[in-house]
PDB file of N, CA, C and O in Angstrom, chain B, residues numbered from 101:
ATOM      1  N   UNK B 101       0.795  -1.248  -0.024  1.00  0.00           N
ATOM      2  CA  UNK B 101       0.055  -0.071  -0.020  1.00  0.00           C
ATOM      3  C   UNK B 101       0.822   1.240  -0.002  1.00  0.00           C
ATOM      4  O   UNK B 101       1.569   1.426   0.959  1.00  0.00           O
ATOM      5  N   UNK B 102       0.733   2.140  -0.911  1.00  0.00           N
ATOM      6  CA  UNK B 102       1.426   3.379  -1.035  1.00  0.00           C
ATOM      7  C   UNK B 102       0.532   4.559  -0.731  1.00  0.00           C
ATOM      8  O   UNK B 102      -0.519   4.809  -1.321  1.00  0.00           O
ATOM      9  N   UNK B 103       1.099   5.303   0.321  1.00  0.00           N
ATOM     10  CA  UNK B 103       0.255   6.679   0.601  1.00  0.00           C
ATOM     11  C   UNK B 103      -1.073   6.230   1.152  1.00  0.00           C
ATOM     12  O   UNK B 103      -2.013   7.021   1.075  1.00  0.00           O
ATOM     13  N   UNK B 104      -1.244   5.100   1.675  1.00  0.00           N
ATOM     14  CA  UNK B 104      -2.556   4.578   2.202  1.00  0.00           C
ATOM     15  C   UNK B 104      -3.534   4.217   1.136  1.00  0.00           C
ATOM     16  O   UNK B 104      -4.729   4.071   1.392  1.00  0.00           O
ATOM     17  N   UNK B 105      -3.003   4.063  -0.134  1.00  0.00           N
ATOM     18  CA  UNK B 105      -3.915   3.644  -1.151  1.00  0.00           C
ATOM     19  C   UNK B 105      -3.686   2.179  -1.578  1.00  0.00           C
ATOM     20  O   UNK B 105      -2.529   1.810  -1.777  1.00  0.00           O
ATOM     21  N   UNK B 106      -4.689   1.343  -1.727  1.00  0.00           N
ATOM     22  CA  UNK B 106      -4.431   0.028  -2.188  1.00  0.00           C
ATOM     23  C   UNK B 106      -4.357  -0.053  -3.700  1.00  0.00           C
ATOM     24  O   UNK B 106      -4.731   0.852  -4.446  1.00  0.00           O
ATOM     25  N   UNK B 107      -3.877  -1.137  -4.067  1.00  0.00           N
ATOM     26  CA  UNK B 107      -3.566  -1.321  -5.534  1.00  0.00           C
ATOM     27  C   UNK B 107      -4.951  -1.144  -6.326  1.00  0.00           C
ATOM     28  O   UNK B 107      -5.011  -0.573  -7.415  1.00  0.00           O
ATOM     29  N   UNK B 108      -6.067  -1.701  -5.655  1.00  0.00           N
ATOM     30  CA  UNK B 108      -7.326  -1.569  -6.200  1.00  0.00           C
ATOM     31  C   UNK B 108      -7.734  -0.093  -6.291  1.00  0.00           C
ATOM     32  O   UNK B 108      -8.255   0.297  -7.336  1.00  0.00           O
ATOM     33  N   UNK B 109      -7.564   0.628  -5.424  1.00  0.00           N
ATOM     34  CA  UNK B 109      -8.020   2.035  -5.314  1.00  0.00           C
ATOM     35  C   UNK B 109      -7.104   2.855  -6.376  1.00  0.00           C
ATOM     36  O   UNK B 109      -7.648   3.768  -6.997  1.00  0.00           O
ATOM     37  N   UNK B 110      -5.845   2.587  -6.589  1.00  0.00           N
ATOM     38  CA  UNK B 110      -5.249   3.268  -7.593  1.00  0.00           C
ATOM     39  C   UNK B 110      -5.641   2.783  -8.982  1.00  0.00           C
ATOM     40  O   UNK B 110      -5.615   3.632  -9.873  1.00  0.00           O
ATOM     41  N   UNK B 111      -5.983   1.606  -9.279  1.00  0.00           N
ATOM     42  CA  UNK B 111      -6.489   1.184 -10.548  1.00  0.00           C
ATOM     43  C   UNK B 111      -7.826   1.831 -10.792  1.00  0.00           C
ATOM     44  O   UNK B 111      -8.108   2.272 -11.906  1.00  0.00           O
ATOM     45  N   UNK B 112      -8.675   1.897  -9.750  1.00  0.00           N
ATOM     46  CA  UNK B 112      -9.906   2.495  -9.976  1.00  0.00           C
ATOM     47  C   UNK B 112      -9.807   4.037 -10.363  1.00  0.00           C
ATOM     48  O   UNK B 112     -10.578   4.533 -11.184  1.00  0.00           O
ATOM     49  N   UNK B 113      -8.918   4.683  -9.789  1.00  0.00           N
ATOM     50  CA  UNK B 113      -8.626   6.095 -10.199  1.00  0.00           C
ATOM     51  C   UNK B 113      -8.074   6.217 -11.686  1.00  0.00           C
ATOM     52  O   UNK B 113      -8.419   7.138 -12.427  1.00  0.00           O
ATOM     53  N   UNK B 114      -7.245   5.276 -12.039  1.00  0.00           N
ATOM     54  CA  UNK B 114      -6.647   5.215 -13.412  1.00  0.00           C
ATOM     55  C   UNK B 114      -7.920   4.976 -14.299  1.00  0.00           C
ATOM     56  O   UNK B 114      -8.152   5.730 -15.244  1.00  0.00           O
ATOM     57  N   UNK B 115      -8.654   4.036 -14.025  1.00  0.00           N
ATOM     58  CA  UNK B 115      -9.714   3.696 -14.863  1.00  0.00           C
ATOM     59  C   UNK B 115     -10.723   4.702 -15.036  1.00  0.00           C
ATOM     60  O   UNK B 115     -11.241   4.858 -16.142  1.00  0.00           O
ATOM     61  N   UNK B 116     -11.114   5.536 -13.850  1.00  0.00           N
ATOM     62  CA  UNK B 116     -11.890   6.628 -13.966  1.00  0.00           C
ATOM     63  C   UNK B 116     -11.323   7.812 -14.942  1.00  0.00           C
ATOM     64  O   UNK B 116     -12.053   8.487 -15.668  1.00  0.00           O
ATOM     65  N   UNK B 117     -10.163   7.930 -14.859  1.00  0.00           N
ATOM     66  CA  UNK B 117      -9.460   9.033 -15.540  1.00  0.00           C
ATOM     67  C   UNK B 117      -9.499   8.466 -17.073  1.00  0.00           C
ATOM     68  O   UNK B 117      -9.744   9.276 -17.967  1.00  0.00           O
ATOM     69  N   UNK B 118      -9.301   7.319 -17.346  1.00  0.00           N
ATOM     70  CA  UNK B 118      -9.395   6.864 -18.699  1.00  0.00           C
ATOM     71  C   UNK B 118     -10.888   7.055 -19.317  1.00  0.00           C
ATOM     72  O   UNK B 118     -11.078   7.444 -20.470  1.00  0.00           O
ATOM     73  N   UNK B 119     -11.853   6.753 -18.459  1.00  0.00           N
ATOM     74  CA  UNK B 119     -13.307   6.965 -18.910  1.00  0.00           C
ATOM     75  C   UNK B 119     -13.573   8.472 -19.139  1.00  0.00           C
ATOM     76  O   UNK B 119     -14.270   8.831 -20.088  1.00  0.00           O
ATOM     77  N   UNK B 120     -13.055   9.304 -18.327  1.00  0.00           N
ATOM     78  CA  UNK B 120     -13.295  10.676 -18.473  1.00  0.00           C
ATOM     79  C   UNK B 120     -12.596  11.283 -19.683  1.00  0.00           C
ATOM     80  O   UNK B 120     -13.099  12.222 -20.300  1.00  0.00           O
ATOM     81  N   UNK B 121     -11.426  10.735 -20.014  1.00  0.00           N
ATOM     82  CA  UNK B 121     -10.737  11.250 -21.165  1.00  0.00           C
ATOM     83  C   UNK B 121     -11.058  10.550 -22.425  1.00  0.00           C
ATOM     84  O   UNK B 121     -10.695  10.942 -23.534  1.00  0.00           O
ATOM     85  N   UNK B 122     -11.765   9.485 -22.191  1.00  0.00           N
ATOM     86  CA  UNK B 122     -12.151   8.491 -23.374  1.00  0.00           C
ATOM     87  C   UNK B 122     -10.955   8.061 -24.138  1.00  0.00           C
ATOM     88  O   UNK B 122     -10.930   8.000 -25.367  1.00  0.00           O
ATOM     89  N   UNK B 123      -9.882   7.739 -23.288  1.00  0.00           N
ATOM     90  CA  UNK B 123      -8.439   7.273 -23.859  1.00  0.00           C
ATOM     91  C   UNK B 123      -7.932   6.182 -22.972  1.00  0.00           C
ATOM     92  O   UNK B 123      -8.112   6.234 -21.755  1.00  0.00           O
ATOM     93  N   UNK B 124      -7.317   5.217 -23.539  1.00  0.00           N
ATOM     94  CA  UNK B 124      -6.550   4.234 -22.819  1.00  0.00           C
ATOM     95  C   UNK B 124      -5.297   4.753 -22.521  1.00  0.00           C
ATOM     96  O   UNK B 124      -4.577   5.174 -23.426  1.00  0.00           O
ATOM     97  N   UNK B 125      -4.882   4.776 -21.117  1.00  0.00           N
ATOM     98  CA  UNK B 125      -3.732   5.409 -20.665  1.00  0.00           C
ATOM     99  C   UNK B 125      -2.761   4.384 -20.388  1.00  0.00           C
ATOM    100  O   UNK B 125      -1.578   4.658 -20.585  1.00  0.00           O
ATOM    101  N   UNK B 126      -3.075   3.259 -19.966  1.00  0.00           N
ATOM    102  CA  UNK B 126      -2.197   2.065 -19.582  1.00  0.00           C
ATOM    103  C   UNK B 126      -2.603   0.748 -20.186  1.00  0.00           C
ATOM    104  O   UNK B 126      -3.748   0.320 -20.040  1.00  0.00           O
ATOM    105  N   UNK B 127      -1.695   0.110 -20.852  1.00  0.00           N
ATOM    106  CA  UNK B 127      -1.922  -1.212 -21.356  1.00  0.00           C
ATOM    107  C   UNK B 127      -1.469  -2.202 -20.444  1.00  0.00           C
ATOM    108  O   UNK B 127      -0.289  -2.279 -20.104  1.00  0.00           O
ATOM    109  N   UNK B 128      -2.470  -3.055 -19.984  1.00  0.00           N
ATOM    110  CA  UNK B 128      -2.142  -4.133 -19.072  1.00  0.00           C
ATOM    111  C   UNK B 128      -1.763  -5.518 -19.683  1.00  0.00           C
ATOM    112  O   UNK B 128      -2.457  -6.043 -20.554  1.00  0.00           O
ATOM    113  N   UNK B 129      -0.794  -6.001 -19.257  1.00  0.00           N
ATOM    114  CA  UNK B 129      -0.344  -7.358 -19.904  1.00  0.00           C
ATOM    115  C   UNK B 129       0.061  -8.302 -18.778  1.00  0.00           C
ATOM    116  O   UNK B 129       1.197  -8.321 -18.305  1.00  0.00           O
ATOM    117  N   UNK B 130      -0.910  -9.061 -18.392  1.00  0.00           N
ATOM    118  CA  UNK B 130      -0.511 -10.063 -17.183  1.00  0.00           C
ATOM    119  C   UNK B 130      -0.208  -9.280 -15.961  1.00  0.00           C
ATOM    120  O   UNK B 130      -1.085  -8.592 -15.438  1.00  0.00           O
ATOM    121  N   UNK B 131       0.949  -9.351 -15.498  1.00  0.00           N
ATOM    122  CA  UNK B 131       1.374  -8.656 -14.352  1.00  0.00           C
ATOM    123  C   UNK B 131       2.191  -7.384 -14.558  1.00  0.00           C
ATOM    124  O   UNK B 131       2.696  -6.764 -13.622  1.00  0.00           O
ATOM    125  N   UNK B 132       2.291  -7.029 -15.854  1.00  0.00           N
ATOM    126  CA  UNK B 132       3.032  -5.769 -16.139  1.00  0.00           C
ATOM    127  C   UNK B 132       2.101  -4.836 -16.886  1.00  0.00           C
ATOM    128  O   UNK B 132       1.059  -5.202 -17.431  1.00  0.00           O
ATOM    129  N   UNK B 133       2.561  -3.619 -16.863  1.00  0.00           N
ATOM    130  CA  UNK B 133       1.698  -2.441 -17.412  1.00  0.00           C
ATOM    131  C   UNK B 133       2.773  -1.572 -18.252  1.00  0.00           C
ATOM    132  O   UNK B 133       3.971  -1.490 -17.979  1.00  0.00           O
ATOM    133  N   UNK B 134       2.176  -1.004 -19.217  1.00  0.00           N
ATOM    134  CA  UNK B 134       2.993   0.029 -19.994  1.00  0.00           C
ATOM    135  C   UNK B 134       2.033   1.216 -20.462  1.00  0.00           C
ATOM    136  O   UNK B 134       0.855   1.026 -20.765  1.00  0.00           O
ATOM    137  N   UNK B 135       2.562   2.264 -20.484  1.00  0.00           N
ATOM    138  CA  UNK B 135       1.844   3.468 -20.869  1.00  0.00           C
ATOM    139  C   UNK B 135       1.515   3.518 -22.478  1.00  0.00           C
ATOM    140  O   UNK B 135       2.348   3.129 -23.297  1.00  0.00           O
ATOM    141  N   UNK B 136       0.373   3.972 -22.818  1.00  0.00           N
ATOM    142  CA  UNK B 136       0.044   4.132 -24.133  1.00  0.00           C
ATOM    143  C   UNK B 136       0.568   5.499 -24.566  1.00  0.00           C
ATOM    144  O   UNK B 136       1.055   6.267 -23.737  1.00  0.00           O
ATOM    145  N   UNK B 137       0.468   5.819 -25.915  1.00  0.00           N
ATOM    146  CA  UNK B 137       0.895   7.238 -26.372  1.00  0.00           C
ATOM    147  C   UNK B 137       0.082   8.298 -25.625  1.00  0.00           C
ATOM    148  O   UNK B 137       0.615   9.330 -25.216  1.00  0.00           O
ATOM    149  N   UNK B 138      -1.214   8.029 -25.454  1.00  0.00           N
ATOM    150  CA  UNK B 138      -1.977   8.995 -24.642  1.00  0.00           C
ATOM    151  C   UNK B 138      -1.470   9.111 -23.109  1.00  0.00           C
ATOM    152  O   UNK B 138      -1.327  10.182 -22.519  1.00  0.00           O
ATOM    153  N   UNK B 139      -1.248   7.957 -22.619  1.00  0.00           N
ATOM    154  CA  UNK B 139      -0.720   8.031 -21.333  1.00  0.00           C
ATOM    155  C   UNK B 139       0.729   8.743 -21.103  1.00  0.00           C
ATOM    156  O   UNK B 139       0.978   9.456 -20.131  1.00  0.00           O
ATOM    157  N   UNK B 140       1.587   8.456 -22.089  1.00  0.00           N
ATOM    158  CA  UNK B 140       2.783   9.339 -22.081  1.00  0.00           C
ATOM    159  C   UNK B 140       2.561  10.739 -22.200  1.00  0.00           C
ATOM    160  O   UNK B 140       3.145  11.537 -21.467  1.00  0.00           O
ATOM    161  N   UNK B 141       1.731  11.094 -23.102  1.00  0.00           N
ATOM    162  CA  UNK B 141       1.389  12.545 -23.295  1.00  0.00           C
ATOM    163  C   UNK B 141       0.755  13.183 -22.079  1.00  0.00           C
ATOM    164  O   UNK B 141       1.021  14.357 -21.822  1.00  0.00           O
ATOM    165  N   UNK B 142      -0.049  12.500 -21.333  1.00  0.00           N
ATOM    166  CA  UNK B 142      -0.609  13.082 -20.052  1.00  0.00           C
ATOM    167  C   UNK B 142       0.437  13.186 -19.015  1.00  0.00           C
ATOM    168  O   UNK B 142       0.444  14.115 -18.207  1.00  0.00           O
ATOM    169  N   UNK B 143       1.392  12.171 -19.027  1.00  0.00           N
ATOM    170  CA  UNK B 143       2.494  12.101 -17.968  1.00  0.00           C
ATOM    171  C   UNK B 143       3.381  13.348 -18.253  1.00  0.00           C
ATOM    172  O   UNK B 143       3.724  14.104 -17.344  1.00  0.00           O
ATOM    173  N   UNK B 144       3.707  13.514 -19.439  1.00  0.00           N
ATOM    174  CA  UNK B 144       4.593  14.688 -19.831  1.00  0.00           C
ATOM    175  C   UNK B 144       3.996  16.124 -19.335  1.00  0.00           C
ATOM    176  O   UNK B 144       4.671  17.009 -18.809  1.00  0.00           O
ATOM    177  N   UNK B 145       2.633  16.177 -19.600  1.00  0.00           N
ATOM    178  CA  UNK B 145       1.838  17.338 -19.260  1.00  0.00           C
ATOM    179  C   UNK B 145       1.793  17.487 -17.651  1.00  0.00           C
ATOM    180  O   UNK B 145       1.963  18.573 -17.097  1.00  0.00           O
ATOM    181  N   UNK B 146       1.570  16.398 -17.029  1.00  0.00           N
ATOM    182  CA  UNK B 146       1.370  16.461 -15.546  1.00  0.00           C
ATOM    183  C   UNK B 146       2.682  16.419 -14.843  1.00  0.00           C
ATOM    184  O   UNK B 146       2.779  17.038 -13.783  1.00  0.00           O
ATOM    185  N   UNK B 147       3.669  15.783 -15.295  1.00  0.00           N
ATOM    186  CA  UNK B 147       4.860  15.602 -14.564  1.00  0.00           C
ATOM    187  C   UNK B 147       6.002  15.802 -15.614  1.00  0.00           C
ATOM    188  O   UNK B 147       6.505  14.813 -16.147  1.00  0.00           O
ATOM    189  N   UNK B 148       6.456  17.187 -15.947  1.00  0.00           N
ATOM    190  CA  UNK B 148       7.262  17.368 -17.013  1.00  0.00           C
ATOM    191  C   UNK B 148       8.740  16.962 -16.687  1.00  0.00           C
ATOM    192  O   UNK B 148       9.548  16.737 -17.587  1.00  0.00           O
ATOM    193  N   UNK B 149       9.052  16.879 -15.371  1.00  0.00           N
ATOM    194  CA  UNK B 149      10.428  16.594 -15.228  1.00  0.00           C
ATOM    195  C   UNK B 149      10.643  15.147 -14.670  1.00  0.00           C
ATOM    196  O   UNK B 149      10.760  14.937 -13.463  1.00  0.00           O
ATOM    197  N   UNK B 150      10.686  14.193 -15.589  1.00  0.00           N
ATOM    198  CA  UNK B 150      10.720  12.816 -15.166  1.00  0.00           C
ATOM    199  C   UNK B 150      12.014  12.426 -14.712  1.00  0.00           C
ATOM    200  O   UNK B 150      12.162  11.819 -13.651  1.00  0.00           O
ATOM    201  N   UNK B 151      13.080  12.784 -15.557  1.00  0.00           N
ATOM    202  CA  UNK B 151      14.425  12.320 -15.192  1.00  0.00           C
ATOM    203  C   UNK B 151      15.318  13.192 -15.844  1.00  0.00           C
ATOM    204  O   UNK B 151      14.953  13.690 -16.909  1.00  0.00           O
ATOM    205  N   UNK B 152      16.589  13.499 -15.315  1.00  0.00           N
ATOM    206  CA  UNK B 152      17.631  14.274 -15.961  1.00  0.00           C
ATOM    207  C   UNK B 152      17.646  15.657 -15.496  1.00  0.00           C
ATOM    208  O   UNK B 152      16.900  16.072 -14.610  1.00  0.00           O
ATOM    209  N   UNK B 153      18.585  16.419 -16.165  1.00  0.00           N
ATOM    210  CA  UNK B 153      18.784  17.824 -15.719  1.00  0.00           C
ATOM    211  C   UNK B 153      17.723  18.697 -16.515  1.00  0.00           C
ATOM    212  O   UNK B 153      17.458  18.468 -17.695  1.00  0.00           O
ATOM    213  N   UNK B 154      17.140  19.711 -15.780  1.00  0.00           N
ATOM    214  CA  UNK B 154      16.089  20.548 -16.350  1.00  0.00           C
ATOM    215  C   UNK B 154      16.279  21.915 -15.817  1.00  0.00           C
ATOM    216  O   UNK B 154      16.750  22.103 -14.695  1.00  0.00           O
ATOM    217  N   UNK B 155      15.889  22.951 -16.675  1.00  0.00           N
ATOM    218  CA  UNK B 155      15.879  24.265 -16.075  1.00  0.00           C
ATOM    219  C   UNK B 155      14.423  24.627 -15.695  1.00  0.00           C
ATOM    220  O   UNK B 155      13.511  24.538 -16.517  1.00  0.00           O
ATOM    221  N   UNK B 156      14.245  25.019 -14.474  1.00  0.00           N
ATOM    222  CA  UNK B 156      12.877  25.257 -13.939  1.00  0.00           C
ATOM    223  C   UNK B 156      12.961  26.722 -13.410  1.00  0.00           C
ATOM    224  O   UNK B 156      13.564  26.961 -12.363  1.00  0.00           O
ATOM    225  N   UNK B 157      12.416  27.600 -14.064  1.00  0.00           N
ATOM    226  CA  UNK B 157      12.270  29.085 -13.572  1.00  0.00           C
ATOM    227  C   UNK B 157      13.657  29.621 -13.191  1.00  0.00           C
ATOM    228  O   UNK B 157      13.822  30.329 -12.198  1.00  0.00           O
ATOM    229  N   UNK B 158      14.696  29.237 -14.062  1.00  0.00           N
ATOM    230  CA  UNK B 158      16.023  29.782 -13.934  1.00  0.00           C
ATOM    231  C   UNK B 158      16.964  28.971 -12.793  1.00  0.00           C
ATOM    232  O   UNK B 158      18.062  29.371 -12.407  1.00  0.00           O
ATOM    233  N   UNK B 159      16.355  27.863 -12.383  1.00  0.00           N
ATOM    234  CA  UNK B 159      17.073  26.992 -11.499  1.00  0.00           C
ATOM    235  C   UNK B 159      17.209  25.668 -12.126  1.00  0.00           C
ATOM    236  O   UNK B 159      16.213  25.070 -12.533  1.00  0.00           O
ATOM    237  N   UNK B 160      18.397  25.185 -12.224  1.00  0.00           N
ATOM    238  CA  UNK B 160      18.722  23.858 -12.715  1.00  0.00           C
ATOM    239  C   UNK B 160      18.340  22.875 -11.647  1.00  0.00           C
ATOM    240  O   UNK B 160      18.639  23.051 -10.466  1.00  0.00           O
ATOM    241  N   UNK B 161      17.658  21.819 -12.097  1.00  0.00           N
ATOM    242  CA  UNK B 161      17.299  20.693 -11.164  1.00  0.00           C
ATOM    243  C   UNK B 161      17.699  19.435 -11.831  1.00  0.00           C
ATOM    244  O   UNK B 161      17.795  19.383 -13.057  1.00  0.00           O
ATOM    245  N   UNK B 162      17.939  18.399 -11.052  1.00  0.00           N
ATOM    246  CA  UNK B 162      18.238  17.077 -11.490  1.00  0.00           C
ATOM    247  C   UNK B 162      17.208  16.135 -10.929  1.00  0.00           C
ATOM    248  O   UNK B 162      17.052  16.115  -9.708  1.00  0.00           O
ATOM    249  N   UNK B 163      16.481  15.342 -11.715  1.00  0.00           N
ATOM    250  CA  UNK B 163      15.521  14.407 -11.302  1.00  0.00           C
ATOM    251  C   UNK B 163      16.039  13.101 -11.461  1.00  0.00           C
ATOM    252  O   UNK B 163      16.438  12.729 -12.565  1.00  0.00           O
ATOM    253  N   UNK B 164      16.073  12.333 -10.415  1.00  0.00           N
ATOM    254  CA  UNK B 164      16.526  10.885 -10.475  1.00  0.00           C
ATOM    255  C   UNK B 164      15.373  10.000 -10.604  1.00  0.00           C
ATOM    256  O   UNK B 164      14.320  10.149  -9.984  1.00  0.00           O
ATOM    257  N   UNK B 165      15.644   8.993 -11.512  1.00  0.00           N
ATOM    258  CA  UNK B 165      14.670   7.981 -11.778  1.00  0.00           C
ATOM    259  C   UNK B 165      14.399   7.004 -10.631  1.00  0.00           C
ATOM    260  O   UNK B 165      13.366   6.343 -10.528  1.00  0.00           O
ATOM    261  N   UNK B 166      15.470   6.979  -9.745  1.00  0.00           N
ATOM    262  CA  UNK B 166      15.413   6.158  -8.625  1.00  0.00           C
ATOM    263  C   UNK B 166      16.084   4.702  -8.962  1.00  0.00           C
ATOM    264  O   UNK B 166      16.404   4.288 -10.076  1.00  0.00           O
ATOM    265  N   UNK B 167      16.204   4.078  -7.777  1.00  0.00           N
ATOM    266  CA  UNK B 167      16.921   2.791  -7.967  1.00  0.00           C
ATOM    267  C   UNK B 167      16.171   1.663  -8.641  1.00  0.00           C
ATOM    268  O   UNK B 167      15.000   1.474  -8.312  1.00  0.00           O
ATOM    269  N   UNK B 168      16.673   0.989  -9.446  1.00  0.00           N
ATOM    270  CA  UNK B 168      15.840  -0.133 -10.105  1.00  0.00           C
ATOM    271  C   UNK B 168      14.871   0.290 -11.126  1.00  0.00           C
ATOM    272  O   UNK B 168      13.878  -0.384 -11.399  1.00  0.00           O
ATOM    273  N   UNK B 169      15.173   1.455 -11.712  1.00  0.00           N
ATOM    274  CA  UNK B 169      14.195   1.986 -12.767  1.00  0.00           C
ATOM    275  C   UNK B 169      14.149   1.226 -13.937  1.00  0.00           C
ATOM    276  O   UNK B 169      15.224   0.808 -14.367  1.00  0.00           O
ATOM    277  N   UNK B 170      13.149   0.970 -14.521  1.00  0.00           N
ATOM    278  CA  UNK B 170      13.029   0.223 -15.840  1.00  0.00           C
ATOM    279  C   UNK B 170      11.675   0.603 -16.448  1.00  0.00           C
ATOM    280  O   UNK B 170      10.743   1.008 -15.753  1.00  0.00           O
ATOM    281  N   UNK B 171      11.609   0.452 -17.804  1.00  0.00           N
ATOM    282  CA  UNK B 171      10.320   0.652 -18.540  1.00  0.00           C
ATOM    283  C   UNK B 171      10.095   1.957 -18.848  1.00  0.00           C
ATOM    284  O   UNK B 171      11.019   2.765 -18.761  1.00  0.00           O
ATOM    285  N   UNK B 172       8.785   2.353 -19.267  1.00  0.00           N
ATOM    286  CA  UNK B 172       8.468   3.748 -19.427  1.00  0.00           C
ATOM    287  C   UNK B 172       8.539   4.635 -18.232  1.00  0.00           C
ATOM    288  O   UNK B 172       8.413   4.125 -17.119  1.00  0.00           O
ATOM    289  N   UNK B 173       8.735   5.953 -18.367  1.00  0.00           N
ATOM    290  CA  UNK B 173       8.872   6.813 -17.307  1.00  0.00           C
ATOM    291  C   UNK B 173       7.462   6.855 -16.694  1.00  0.00           C
ATOM    292  O   UNK B 173       6.677   7.729 -17.061  1.00  0.00           O
ATOM    293  N   UNK B 174       7.137   6.004 -15.836  1.00  0.00           N
ATOM    294  CA  UNK B 174       5.865   6.111 -15.083  1.00  0.00           C
ATOM    295  C   UNK B 174       5.953   5.784 -13.618  1.00  0.00           C
ATOM    296  O   UNK B 174       6.610   4.821 -13.225  1.00  0.00           O
ATOM    297  N   UNK B 175       5.323   6.546 -12.845  1.00  0.00           N
ATOM    298  CA  UNK B 175       5.363   6.316 -11.355  1.00  0.00           C
ATOM    299  C   UNK B 175       3.749   6.368 -10.945  1.00  0.00           C
ATOM    300  O   UNK B 175       3.044   7.320 -11.280  1.00  0.00           O
ATOM    301  N   UNK B 176       3.317   5.394 -10.289  1.00  0.00           N
ATOM    302  CA  UNK B 176       1.953   5.458  -9.851  1.00  0.00           C
ATOM    303  C   UNK B 176       2.048   5.692  -8.287  1.00  0.00           C
ATOM    304  O   UNK B 176       2.617   4.951  -7.485  1.00  0.00           O
ATOM    305  N   UNK B 177       1.400   6.831  -8.025  1.00  0.00           N
ATOM    306  CA  UNK B 177       1.348   7.307  -6.469  1.00  0.00           C
ATOM    307  C   UNK B 177       2.525   7.532  -5.863  1.00  0.00           C
ATOM    308  O   UNK B 177       2.632   7.397  -4.644  1.00  0.00           O
ATOM    309  N   UNK B 178       3.607   7.922  -6.683  1.00  0.00           N
ATOM    310  CA  UNK B 178       4.923   8.055  -6.043  1.00  0.00           C
ATOM    311  C   UNK B 178       5.512   9.345  -6.696  1.00  0.00           C
ATOM    312  O   UNK B 178       5.535   9.433  -7.924  1.00  0.00           O
ATOM    313  N   UNK B 179       5.971  10.310  -5.933  1.00  0.00           N
ATOM    314  CA  UNK B 179       6.611  11.519  -6.586  1.00  0.00           C
ATOM    315  C   UNK B 179       8.026  11.159  -6.938  1.00  0.00           C
ATOM    316  O   UNK B 179       8.693  10.364  -6.275  1.00  0.00           O
ATOM    317  N   UNK B 180       8.479  11.816  -8.072  1.00  0.00           N
ATOM    318  CA  UNK B 180       9.889  11.607  -8.372  1.00  0.00           C
ATOM    319  C   UNK B 180      10.848  12.133  -7.369  1.00  0.00           C
ATOM    320  O   UNK B 180      10.473  12.952  -6.530  1.00  0.00           O
ATOM    321  N   UNK B 181      12.005  11.722  -7.413  1.00  0.00           N
ATOM    322  CA  UNK B 181      13.035  12.144  -6.436  1.00  0.00           C
ATOM    323  C   UNK B 181      13.682  13.380  -7.124  1.00  0.00           C
ATOM    324  O   UNK B 181      14.091  13.337  -8.285  1.00  0.00           O
ATOM    325  N   UNK B 182      13.751  14.542  -6.292  1.00  0.00           N
ATOM    326  CA  UNK B 182      14.349  15.658  -6.954  1.00  0.00           C
ATOM    327  C   UNK B 182      15.522  16.012  -6.061  1.00  0.00           C
ATOM    328  O   UNK B 182      15.393  16.029  -4.837  1.00  0.00           O
ATOM    329  N   UNK B 183      16.652  16.292  -6.659  1.00  0.00           N
ATOM    330  CA  UNK B 183      17.985  16.400  -5.919  1.00  0.00           C
ATOM    331  C   UNK B 183      18.309  17.955  -6.213  1.00  0.00           C
ATOM    332  O   UNK B 183      18.256  18.375  -7.369  1.00  0.00           O
ATOM    333  N   UNK B 184      18.608  18.699  -5.255  1.00  0.00           N
ATOM    334  CA  UNK B 184      19.085  20.107  -5.380  1.00  0.00           C
ATOM    335  C   UNK B 184      20.584  20.042  -5.281  1.00  0.00           C
ATOM    336  O   UNK B 184      21.098  19.642  -4.236  1.00  0.00           O
ATOM    337  N   UNK B 185      21.258  20.384  -6.228  1.00  0.00           N
ATOM    338  CA  UNK B 185      22.768  20.457  -6.264  1.00  0.00           C
ATOM    339  C   UNK B 185      23.245  21.910  -6.278  1.00  0.00           C
ATOM    340  O   UNK B 185      23.090  22.606  -7.282  1.00  0.00           O
ATOM    341  N   UNK B 186      23.807  22.354  -5.200  1.00  0.00           N
ATOM    342  CA  UNK B 186      24.331  23.621  -5.149  1.00  0.00           C
ATOM    343  C   UNK B 186      25.801  23.777  -5.316  1.00  0.00           C
ATOM    344  O   UNK B 186      26.508  23.330  -4.413  1.00  0.00           O
ATOM    345  N   UNK B 187      26.376  24.358  -6.365  1.00  0.00           N
ATOM    346  CA  UNK B 187      27.814  24.366  -6.573  1.00  0.00           C
ATOM    347  C   UNK B 187      28.239  25.858  -6.021  1.00  0.00           C
ATOM    348  O   UNK B 187      27.689  26.917  -6.325  1.00  0.00           O
ATOM    349  N   UNK B 188      29.221  25.700  -5.242  1.00  0.00           N
ATOM    350  CA  UNK B 188      29.765  26.977  -4.550  1.00  0.00           C
ATOM    351  C   UNK B 188      31.332  27.034  -5.034  1.00  0.00           C
ATOM    352  O   UNK B 188      32.066  26.051  -4.929  1.00  0.00           O
ATOM    353  N   UNK B 189      31.700  28.095  -5.492  1.00  0.00           N
ATOM    354  CA  UNK B 189      33.061  28.456  -5.857  1.00  0.00           C
ATOM    355  C   UNK B 189      33.794  28.937  -4.674  1.00  0.00           C
ATOM    356  O   UNK B 189      33.480  30.007  -4.154  1.00  0.00           O
ATOM    357  N   UNK B 190      34.838  28.145  -4.180  1.00  0.00           N
ATOM    358  CA  UNK B 190      35.578  28.561  -2.948  1.00  0.00           C
ATOM    359  C   UNK B 190      36.928  28.966  -3.366  1.00  0.00           C
ATOM    360  O   UNK B 190      37.743  29.355  -2.530  1.00  0.00           O
TER     361      UNK B 190
END
């Protein structure tokens, strides 16, 4: 259970969003899932900094994919890790 949500509750929320958008966001294959083109587009709009170095309002940020990352850039009910690196010239 992540953030107090059961797997069933997360899937119900995903399905409700798919119905509202009239789009399939996730393709289920047995015990694995992958995002569809519509799911990846929504992910980019909702979470633009998935991984790597980015400029955000004049500040450079690095977003880590986390340990054991694989597959499409998708996180269900988990925020990405954001590292702030401050370089100081001494």
